[in-house]
PADRENMI-235356 format. One record per residue: x, z, y of N, C-alpha, C in turn. Coordinates in nm, 4 decimals. Layout:
<doros>
<<X Z Y> <X Z Y> <X Z Y>>
...
</doros>
This chain:
<doros>
<<12.6192 11.5174 10.0506> <12.5334 11.4081 10.1016> <12.4819 11.3207 9.9869>>
<<12.5729 11.2893 9.8938> <12.5355 11.2078 9.7780> <12.4353 11.2825 9.6897>>
<<12.4572 11.4142 9.6791> <12.3681 11.5004 9.5998> <12.2262 11.4986 9.6563>>
<<12.2158 11.5077 9.7883> <12.0852 11.5052 9.8558> <12.0153 11.3718 9.8314>>
<<12.0915 11.2624 9.8391> <12.0353 11.1290 9.8156> <11.9861 11.1158 9.6713>>
<<12.0628 11.1681 9.5771> <12.0221 11.1641 9.4359> <11.8929 11.2418 9.4130>>
<<11.8839 11.3575 9.4802> <11.7621 11.4385 9.4679> <11.6419 11.3650 9.5256>>
<<11.6626 11.3014 9.6408> <11.5537 11.2265 9.7049> <11.5116 11.1090 9.6172>>
<<11.6093 11.0393 9.5590> <11.5794 10.9262 9.4697> <11.4962 10.9715 9.3497>>
<<11.5341 11.0859 9.2938> <11.4630 11.1394 9.1770> <11.3203 11.1796 9.2155>>
<<11.3075 11.2427 9.3318> <11.1768 11.2834 9.3853> <11.0861 11.1609 9.4020>>
<<11.1401 11.0558 9.4646> <11.0639 10.9320 9.4852> <11.0257 10.8671 9.3527>>
<<11.1183 10.8701 9.2583> <11.0954 10.8100 9.1268> <10.9808 10.8818 9.0538>>
<<10.9784 11.0134 9.0660> <10.8710 11.0930 9.0033> <10.7367 11.0606 9.0680>>
<<10.7347 11.0489 9.2004> <10.6090 11.0166 9.2699> <10.5577 10.8777 9.2318>>
<<10.6476 10.7813 9.2218> <10.6088 10.6449 9.1808> <10.5536 10.6450 9.0385>>
<<10.6212 10.7188 8.9507> <10.5775 10.7273 8.8114> <10.4403 10.7941 8.8026>>
<<10.4218 10.9016 8.8788> <10.2939 10.9738 8.8777> <10.1805 10.8860 8.9298>>
<<10.2082 10.8077 9.0328> <10.1067 10.7164 9.0874> <10.0587 10.6201 8.9791>>
<<10.1529 10.5653 8.9048> <10.1195 10.4728 8.7961> <10.0390 10.5407 8.6867>>
<<10.0878 10.6560 8.6431> <10.0234 10.7284 8.5324> <9.8831 10.7755 8.5716>>
<<9.8691 10.8338 8.6915> <9.7377 10.8808 8.7374> <9.6385 10.7656 8.7487>>
<<9.6838 10.6519 8.8028> <9.5951 10.5354 8.8205> <9.5529 10.4788 8.6853>>
<<9.6442 10.4820 8.5891> <9.6159 10.4240 8.4574> <9.5307 10.5163 8.3696>>
<<9.5668 10.6444 8.3650> <9.5017 10.7367 8.2713> <9.4007 10.8307 8.3357>>
<<9.4060 10.8413 8.4683> <9.3208 10.9385 8.5364> <9.3975 11.0680 8.5562>>
<<9.3651 11.1389 8.6619> <9.4365 11.2617 8.6967> <9.4275 11.3671 8.5863>>
<<9.3047 11.3936 8.5396> <9.2855 11.4997 8.4406> <9.3466 11.4664 8.3056>>
<<9.3397 11.3420 8.2648> <9.3910 11.3020 8.1329> <9.5431 11.2884 8.1297>>
<<9.6050 11.2794 8.2466> <9.7512 11.2611 8.2523> <9.8249 11.3908 8.2225>>
<<9.9367 11.3772 8.1536> <10.0209 11.4933 8.1234> <10.1514 11.4815 8.2032>>
<<10.2081 11.5958 8.2364> <10.3354 11.5985 8.3087> <10.4433 11.5286 8.2262>>
<<10.4366 11.5441 8.0935> <10.5352 11.4801 8.0050> <10.5289 11.3276 8.0160>>
<<10.4082 11.2716 8.0404> <10.3922 11.1259 8.0560> <10.4535 11.0788 8.1879>>
<<10.4397 11.1616 8.2896> <10.5003 11.1293 8.4193> <10.6526 11.1306 8.4054>>
<<10.7023 11.2322 8.3368> <10.8474 11.2434 8.3145> <10.8999 11.1219 8.2390>>
<<10.8273 11.0818 8.1358> <10.8688 10.9657 8.0556> <10.8709 10.8390 8.1408>>
<<10.7670 10.8187 8.2195> <10.7576 10.7014 8.3081> <10.8712 10.7012 8.4117>>
<<10.9077 10.8211 8.4587> <11.0134 10.8339 8.5602> <11.1535 10.8300 8.4993>>
<<11.1593 10.8464 8.3668> <11.2901 10.8469 8.2997> <11.3675 10.9755 8.3229>>
<<11.2926 11.0877 8.3328> <11.3577 11.2186 8.3507> <11.3055 11.3155 8.2441>>
<<11.3752 11.4275 8.2275> <11.3300 11.5310 8.1336> <11.2076 11.6022 8.1900>>
<<11.1209 11.6526 8.1007> <10.9983 11.7220 8.1444> <11.0295 11.8326 8.2455>>
<<11.1326 11.9112 8.2163> <11.1683 12.0242 8.3026> <11.2092 11.9829 8.4430>>
<<11.2595 11.8607 8.4563> <11.3033 11.8109 8.5880> <11.1860 11.8059 8.6856>>
<<11.0690 11.7710 8.6346> <10.9494 11.7633 8.7202> <10.9288 11.8964 8.7926>>
<<10.9467 12.0077 8.7180> <10.9185 12.1399 8.7748> <11.0263 12.1888 8.8726>>
<<11.1361 12.1163 8.8813> <11.2359 12.1471 8.9842> <11.1871 12.0999 9.1209>>
<<11.0977 12.0000 9.1185> <11.0482 11.9396 9.2425> <10.9027 11.9756 9.2737>>
<<10.8234 12.0012 9.1709> <10.6793 12.0244 9.1900> <10.6313 12.1452 9.1086>>
<<10.5386 12.2216 9.1651> <10.4844 12.3397 9.0971> <10.3974 12.2997 8.9780>>
<<10.3154 12.1976 8.9972> <10.2193 12.1563 8.8938> <10.1687 12.0148 8.9258>>
<<10.0724 11.9719 8.8461> <10.0175 11.8358 8.8611> <9.9457 11.8179 8.9956>>
<<9.8726 11.9203 9.0389> <9.8037 11.9123 9.1687> <9.9042 11.8941 9.2818>>
<<10.0155 11.9627 9.2704> <10.1197 11.9536 9.3730> <10.1777 11.8120 9.3786>>
<<10.1913 11.7492 9.2624> <10.2401 11.6104 9.2581> <10.1404 11.5197 9.3311>>
<<10.0125 11.5381 9.3001> <9.9070 11.4555 9.3600> <9.9041 11.4704 9.5119>>
<<9.9111 11.5938 9.5585> <9.9099 11.6203 9.7027> <10.0346 11.5602 9.7694>>
<<10.1479 11.5696 9.7014> <10.2737 11.5144 9.7556> <10.2669 11.3625 9.7695>>
<<10.2058 11.2975 9.6699> <10.1882 11.1511 9.6767> <10.1050 11.1171 9.8012>>
<<9.9955 11.1891 9.8184> <9.9062 11.1627 9.9300> <9.9775 11.1846 10.0638>>
<<10.0523 11.2952 10.0735> <10.1275 11.3264 10.1959> <10.2248 11.2147 10.2323>>
<<10.3016 11.1718 10.1328> <10.4030 11.0673 10.1546> <10.3376 10.9372 10.2016>>
<<10.2337 10.8971 10.1292> <10.1677 10.7692 10.1596> <10.0913 10.7760 10.2908>>
<<10.0306 10.8914 10.3182> <9.9511 10.9052 10.4402> <10.0380 10.8890 10.5638>>
<<10.1611 10.9388 10.5586> <10.2523 10.9236 10.6726> <10.2846 10.7762 10.6970>>
<<10.3083 10.7025 10.5889> <10.3368 10.5583 10.6011> <10.2168 10.4832 10.6576>>
<<10.0982 10.5186 10.6072> <9.9735 10.4549 10.6520> <9.9510 10.4833 10.8010>>
<<9.9720 10.6075 10.8398> <9.9539 10.6492 10.9789> <10.0500 10.5755 11.0724>>
<<10.1772 10.5736 11.0345> <10.2786 10.5039 11.1160> <10.2466 10.3554 11.1303>>
<<10.2054 10.2953 11.0205> <10.1725 10.1524 11.0210> <10.0517 10.1241 11.1103>>
<<9.9482 10.2100 11.1012> <9.8273 10.1892 11.1813> <9.8580 10.2019 11.3303>>
<<9.9365 10.3022 11.3681> <9.9734 10.3214 11.5095> <10.0445 10.1966 11.5621>>
<<10.1367 10.1437 11.4814> <10.2128 10.0237 11.5199> <10.1194 9.9025 11.5360>>
<<10.0298 9.8844 11.4405> <9.9367 9.7690 11.4450> <9.8435 9.7777 11.5661>>
<<9.7933 9.8959 11.5944> <9.6995 9.9121 11.7067> <9.7680 9.8919 11.8415>>
<<9.8965 9.9251 11.8492> <9.9689 9.9165 11.9765> <9.9797 9.7729 12.0290>>
<<9.9640 9.6754 11.9397> <9.9758 9.5353 11.9842> <9.8414 9.4754 12.0277>>
<<9.7347 9.5545 12.0178> <9.6015 9.5037 12.0559> <9.5711 9.5358 12.2017>>
<<9.5070 9.4412 12.2742> <9.4866 9.4577 12.4184> <9.3796 9.5586 12.4607>>
<<9.2768 9.5789 12.3791> <9.1686 9.6670 12.4224> <9.0984 9.7349 12.3065>>
<<9.0025 9.8236 12.3369> <8.9353 9.9025 12.2340> <8.8547 9.8222 12.1311>>
<<8.7930 9.7140 12.1734> <8.7162 9.6313 12.0784> <8.8111 9.5712 11.9749>>
<<8.9204 9.5156 12.0229> <9.0199 9.4545 11.9325> <9.0833 9.5605 11.8427>>
<<9.1052 9.6807 11.8986> <9.1657 9.7890 11.8208> <9.0749 9.8343 11.7066>>
<<8.9454 9.8420 11.7351> <8.8515 9.8849 11.6311> <8.8470 9.7818 11.5174>>
<<8.8441 9.6550 11.5555> <8.8456 9.5480 11.4544> <8.9752 9.5524 11.3737>>
<<9.0864 9.5740 11.4425> <9.2171 9.5792 11.3777> <9.2244 9.6980 11.2806>>
<<9.1688 9.8115 11.3216> <9.1704 9.9300 11.2355> <9.1015 9.8979 11.1023>>
<<8.9841 9.8375 11.1099> <8.9088 9.8030 10.9878> <8.9882 9.7077 10.8996>>
<<9.0456 9.6073 10.9612> <9.1210 9.5065 10.8873> <9.2443 9.5647 10.8185>>
<<9.3223 9.6426 10.8938> <9.4458 9.7015 10.8395> <9.4136 9.8007 10.7278>>
<<9.3105 9.8822 10.7490> <9.2719 9.9816 10.6480> <9.2338 9.9143 10.5154>>
<<9.1495 9.8129 10.5231> <9.1035 9.7465 10.4007> <9.2145 9.6628 10.3359>>
<<9.3024 9.6072 10.4161> <9.4143 9.5294 10.3592> <9.5103 9.6189 10.2808>>
<<9.5240 9.7433 10.3262> <9.6077 9.8397 10.2546> <9.5547 9.8616 10.1129>>
<<9.4230 9.8681 10.1016> <9.3587 9.8887 9.9721> <9.3855 9.7687 9.8815>>
<<9.3713 9.6509 9.9402> <9.3909 9.5276 9.8637> <9.5354 9.5147 9.8144>>
<<9.6299 9.5579 9.8970> <9.7711 9.5389 9.8624> <9.8330 9.6489 9.7785>>
<<9.7604 9.7599 9.7594> <9.8148 9.8745 9.6838> <9.7119 9.9263 9.5841>>
<<9.6903 9.8511 9.4773> <9.5838 9.8819 9.3807> <9.5971 10.0216 9.3185>>
<<9.7165 10.0551 9.2684> <9.7355 10.1865 9.2053> <9.7117 10.2992 9.3043>>
<<9.7687 10.2835 9.4234> <9.7525 10.3867 9.5254> <9.6069 10.3983 9.5683>>
<<9.5402 10.2855 9.5836> <9.3991 10.2849 9.6242> <9.3140 10.3583 9.5216>>
<<9.3386 10.3314 9.3946> <9.2617 10.3975 9.2879> <9.2877 10.5469 9.2882>>
<<9.4106 10.5828 9.3116> <9.4480 10.7242 9.3150> <9.3740 10.7971 9.4269>>
<<9.3725 10.7355 9.5459> <9.3085 10.7986 9.6613> <9.1562 10.7957 9.6506>>
<<9.1022 10.6813 9.6087> <8.9568 10.6654 9.6044> <8.8894 10.7416 9.4897>>
<<8.9588 10.7561 9.3787> <8.8940 10.8158 9.2615> <8.9592 10.9480 9.2207>>
<<9.0876 10.9433 9.1895> <9.1527 11.0594 9.1292> <9.1680 11.1787 9.2240>>
<<9.2044 11.1517 9.3480> <9.2274 11.2587 9.4447> <9.1035 11.3463 9.4612>>
<<8.9890 11.2835 9.4548> <8.8641 11.3561 9.4776> <8.8235 11.4429 9.3592>>
<<8.8952 11.4271 9.2487> <8.8656 11.5095 9.1318> <8.9534 11.6347 9.1282>>
<<9.0464 11.6454 9.2194> <9.1324 11.7637 9.2249> <9.0662 11.8680 9.3146>>
<<9.0159 11.9753 9.2531> <8.9463 12.0787 9.3304> <9.0424 12.1455 9.4294>>
<<9.1684 12.1579 9.3903> <9.2680 12.2187 9.4784> <9.2839 12.1344 9.6046>>
<<9.2865 12.0030 9.5880> <9.3005 11.9133 9.7026> <9.1773 11.9230 9.7919>>
<<9.0599 11.9150 9.7325> <8.9354 11.9092 9.8097> <8.9050 12.0412 9.8808>>
<<8.9396 12.1548 9.8185> <8.9031 12.2844 9.8769> <9.0131 12.3483 9.9616>>
<<9.1356 12.3430 9.9123> <9.2409 12.4253 9.9721> <9.3384 12.3509 10.0628>>
<<9.3315 12.2194 10.0628> <9.4364 12.1439 10.1312> <9.3876 12.0914 10.2650>>
<<9.4540 12.1349 10.3723> <9.4179 12.0838 10.5056> <9.5175 11.9736 10.5398>>
<<9.4725 11.8534 10.5344> <9.5628 11.7408 10.5528> <9.5680 11.6975 10.6993>>
<<9.6698 11.7444 10.7689> <9.6861 11.7146 10.9119> <9.7033 11.5650 10.9374>>
<<9.7739 11.4958 10.8471> <9.8005 11.3527 10.8673> <9.6716 11.2716 10.8573>>
<<9.5849 11.3094 10.7641> <9.4578 11.2393 10.7510> <9.3702 11.2645 10.8739>>
<<9.3706 11.3884 10.9226> <9.2925 11.4210 11.0424> <9.3433 11.3415 11.1630>>
<<9.4748 11.3239 11.1692> <9.5346 11.2424 11.2765> <9.4895 11.0971 11.2650>>
<<9.4789 11.0495 11.1398> <9.4337 10.9122 11.1130> <9.2906 10.8938 11.1655>>
<<9.2043 10.9904 11.1379> <9.0660 10.9859 11.1886> <9.0642 10.9908 11.3415>>
<<9.1539 11.0695 11.3975> <9.1590 11.0815 11.5442> <9.1943 10.9501 11.6134>>
<<9.2651 10.8623 11.5434> <9.2946 10.7300 11.6014> <9.1647 10.6561 11.6329>>
<<9.0656 10.6706 11.5449> <8.9349 10.6058 11.5658> <8.8676 10.6675 11.6889>>
<<8.8707 10.8016 11.6964> <8.8091 10.8706 11.8108> <8.8759 10.8286 11.9422>>
<<9.0075 10.8107 11.9391> <9.0810 10.7704 12.0599> <9.0431 10.6296 12.1054>>
<<9.0184 10.5417 12.0098> <8.9739 10.4054 12.0439> <8.8383 10.4128 12.1145>>
<<8.7489 10.4957 12.0599> <8.6164 10.5127 12.1200> <8.6280 10.5671 12.2626>>
<<8.7081 10.6732 12.2792> <8.7238 10.7349 12.4126> <8.7813 10.6361 12.5140>>
<<8.8771 10.5574 12.4686> <8.9365 10.4557 12.5567> <8.8289 10.3583 12.6046>>
<<8.7436 10.3155 12.5111> <8.6345 10.2235 12.5450> <8.5317 10.2860 12.6360>>
<<8.5072 10.4159 12.6182> <8.4115 10.4865 12.7038> <8.4655 10.4980 12.8459>>
<<8.5936 10.5285 12.8586> <8.6551 10.5406 12.9917> <8.6543 10.4063 13.0671>>
<<8.6609 10.2975 12.9898> <8.6606 10.1643 13.0511> <8.5185 10.1129 13.0742>>
<<8.4192 10.1892 13.0299> <8.2795 10.1477 13.0448> <8.2354 10.0436 12.9425>>
<<8.3157 10.0235 12.8381> <8.2838 9.9246 12.7343> <8.1914 9.9848 12.6290>>
<<8.2163 10.1114 12.5929> <8.1347 10.1806 12.4915> <8.0433 10.2832 12.5568>>
<<7.9279 10.3051 12.4954> <7.8302 10.4003 12.5484> <7.8881 10.5407 12.5564>>
<<7.8575 10.6087 12.6666> <7.9087 10.7444 12.6913> <7.8513 10.8471 12.5936>>
<<7.7271 10.8231 12.5473> <7.6611 10.9254 12.4641> <7.7122 10.9310 12.3196>>
<<7.7937 10.8334 12.2798> <7.8475 10.8339 12.1425> <7.9472 10.9494 12.1295>>
<<7.9253 11.0353 12.0314> <8.0125 11.1522 12.0118> <8.1312 11.1122 11.9234>>
<<8.2545 11.1229 11.9762> <8.3732 11.0784 11.9017> <8.3867 11.1404 11.7618>>
<<8.3576 11.2700 11.7492> <8.3706 11.3381 11.6199> <8.2783 11.2821 11.5132>>
<<8.1583 11.2430 11.5548> <8.0618 11.1838 11.4597> <8.1006 11.0389 11.4325>>
<<8.1346 10.9677 11.5384> <8.1675 10.8255 11.5243> <8.2866 10.8024 11.4310>>
<<8.3931 10.8797 11.4487> <8.5140 10.8563 11.3685> <8.4856 10.8743 11.2197>>
<<8.4010 10.9722 11.1864> <8.3688 10.9957 11.0444> <8.2744 10.8885 10.9904>>
<<8.1824 10.8440 11.0732> <8.0882 10.7391 11.0309> <8.1622 10.6068 11.0073>>
<<8.2508 10.5718 11.0988> <8.3263 10.4468 11.0874> <8.4201 10.4514 10.9666>>
<<8.4923 10.5633 10.9558> <8.5816 10.5772 10.8406> <8.5009 10.5795 10.7103>>
<<8.3860 10.6440 10.7130> <8.3004 10.6521 10.5935> <8.2588 10.5146 10.5430>>
<<8.2267 10.4250 10.6357> <8.1889 10.2882 10.5968> <8.3077 10.2159 10.5332>>
<<8.4255 10.2310 10.5932> <8.5467 10.1676 10.5382> <8.5837 10.2291 10.4033>>
<<8.5659 10.3591 10.3935> <8.5996 10.4315 10.2714> <8.5107 10.3873 10.1553>>
<<8.3829 10.3705 10.1832> <8.2896 10.3260 10.0786> <8.3212 10.1836 10.0351>>
<<8.3577 10.0983 10.1311> <8.3971 9.9610 10.0988> <8.5229 9.9618 10.0118>>
<<8.6158 10.0498 10.0447> <8.7398 10.0636 9.9673> <8.7098 10.1077 9.8246>>
<<8.6204 10.2064 9.8120> <8.5825 10.2573 9.6790> <8.5194 10.1474 9.5956>>
<<8.4316 10.0718 9.6575> <8.3670 9.9601 9.5883> <8.4717 9.8584 9.5437>>
<<8.5668 9.8302 9.6318> <8.6716 9.7318 9.6040> <8.7567 9.7746 9.4837>>
<<8.7867 9.9041 9.4798> <8.8697 9.9589 9.3720> <8.7952 9.9591 9.2379>>
<<8.6679 9.9950 9.2413> <8.5935 10.0138 9.1162> <8.5263 9.8884 9.0613>>
<<8.5011 9.7889 9.1451> <8.4303 9.6702 9.0958> <8.5269 9.5684 9.0358>>
<<8.4815 9.5060 8.9297> <8.5650 9.4058 8.8627> <8.5481 9.2693 8.9293>>
<<8.4307 9.2462 8.9876> <8.4018 9.1177 9.0513> <8.4002 9.1337 9.2026>>
<<8.4772 9.0534 9.2712> <8.4824 9.0597 9.4180> <8.3927 8.9493 9.4759>>
<<8.2926 8.9917 9.5538> <8.1958 8.8961 9.6082> <8.2379 8.8402 9.7442>>
<<8.3297 8.9090 9.8106> <8.3764 8.8638 9.9411> <8.5147 8.9204 9.9645>>
<<8.5851 8.8579 10.0587> <8.7229 8.9020 10.0799> <8.7292 9.0173 10.1803>>
<<8.8469 9.0770 10.1879> <8.8708 9.1939 10.2731> <8.8455 9.1632 10.4209>>
<<8.8875 9.0460 10.4675> <8.8672 9.0098 10.6086> <8.7195 9.0030 10.6449>>
<<8.6395 8.9451 10.5548> <8.4944 8.9365 10.5787> <8.4350 9.0766 10.5873>>
<<8.4727 9.1633 10.4939> <8.4216 9.3012 10.4931> <8.4618 9.3741 10.6216>>
<<8.5875 9.3604 10.6629> <8.6359 9.4273 10.7845> <8.5605 9.3775 10.9076>>
<<8.5407 9.2465 10.9176> <8.4681 9.1877 11.0314> <8.3236 9.2359 11.0367>>
<<8.2591 9.2367 10.9196> <8.1188 9.2797 10.9131> <8.1039 9.4262 10.9551>>
<<8.1865 9.5129 10.8972> <8.1751 9.6567 10.9271> <8.2020 9.6836 11.0745>>
<<8.3101 9.6275 11.1285> <8.3398 9.6541 11.2698> <8.2319 9.5971 11.3612>>
<<8.1743 9.4841 11.3249> <8.0697 9.4257 11.4115> <7.9416 9.5095 11.4104>>
<<7.9053 9.5692 11.2954> <7.7865 9.6575 11.2905> <7.8040 9.7741 11.3889>>
<<7.9215 9.8339 11.3844> <7.9467 9.9509 11.4697> <7.9594 9.9111 11.6161>>
<<8.0248 9.7989 11.6433> <8.0394 9.7550 11.7811> <7.9051 9.7270 11.8454>>
<<7.8123 9.6700 11.7673> <7.6784 9.6423 11.8211> <7.6083 9.7721 11.8598>>
<<7.6382 9.8789 11.7870> <7.5744 10.0087 11.8148> <7.6379 10.0849 11.9287>>
<<7.7663 10.0621 11.9547> <7.8341 10.1443 12.0560> <7.8636 10.0747 12.1880>>
<<7.8563 9.9409 12.1886> <7.8879 9.8706 12.3146> <7.7823 9.8963 12.4209>>
<<7.8282 9.9192 12.5429> <7.7368 9.9494 12.6531> <7.6598 9.8254 12.6930>>
</doros>
């Protein structure tokens, strides 16, 4: 039992170190030896847990995506209706970016440079995250609040796309012209005006 805990601790330590190194140096410029040094382990130890650098990157995303998904489900469950849920989704998503700079940079910039991630990896957790948006829309349609003709598959990607672009801007810009709450309110209100019956 203690052995399993030690292995898990080492695994987590490597992922934390990799997040820092990737955010600071960029995915391509980072070396496995730098991750090992940051984690305080031998270079060879990394390969006991991960096949290569792409595998480390995908593992970071998997771990964080589960936390993000669980948190979003919990936050949405306390909202009374679909309008409030959509606003809450925007707010929670953008606040995550604000509170996790290294992780945000990794997801917004570095992850997209991994061809293995973009081409070969089917991320079920991310798809589930998008489906939360579609479910909010369907709930509103069933209640007669949102227009019936709005297609959930298109809407979820459009809404997430707007939040994603705002997140990317937030990560890459040195000067912040407005706060996260203002951005979340603006984005959700644009979409609500388009979908409300």
